[in-house]
N, C-alpha and C positions, 0 to 999 in steps of 0.2 A: 731460279732458284733451287728450282725440287733439280733440274742439272745437277747442278752444283755440287749439292749434300750429294748427289747419288756418287759423282765421278768423284767425289771423298769421303767417302763411307769407311773405309780402310782405315784412313788417317783418322776419323773420329772417332772409331774403335778404339784402335789402337792406343789416344791421346785419351780418350774414357776411362780404359785399362789402370792406365797408367797413371792418371787421377786419382783413380780409387783407390790404388796400392799407396800411394803417397800417404793421402788420406787416413788409411789407415797408418800407419808406423806410425805417423804424428799424433794422433788419438791412442796410439797404446804410448807412447814415452810418455804423454801427458795423463794417462792413468796409471805407471806404473810412478810414475813423479809426487801425485796425490795419494800415495799408496806408501809412500816414502821409501820407495826402491829406489836407488842408482845404477847409472851406466856403468859402476866403477866396481870394476873384479874384485879390490880388495887388496889383490894381489902389490902391496907398496915397493919390495925388491925392487921389482921391473918395472917400475914407473919412472920416468926422469924425473918428476915433481916428488918425486920421495917420500915426507912424508906432512907435509905442506895442506896438505887438503882435508887429513884426518886430524881431530883430535886425538891428543894423547891420552891413552885408558889408566 
């Protein structure tokens, strides 16, 4: 068991770092969503969805 861990330690370490980065990205998205922020840039002129996602003000 310990030899398997020792042989695969670089893979385990890299996987842990990638998993941590993904978790931080998801947590950031959830945090922004709770604050009411959006990933939309608000420039509907360049968007193929035109004005379908934002109501008219």
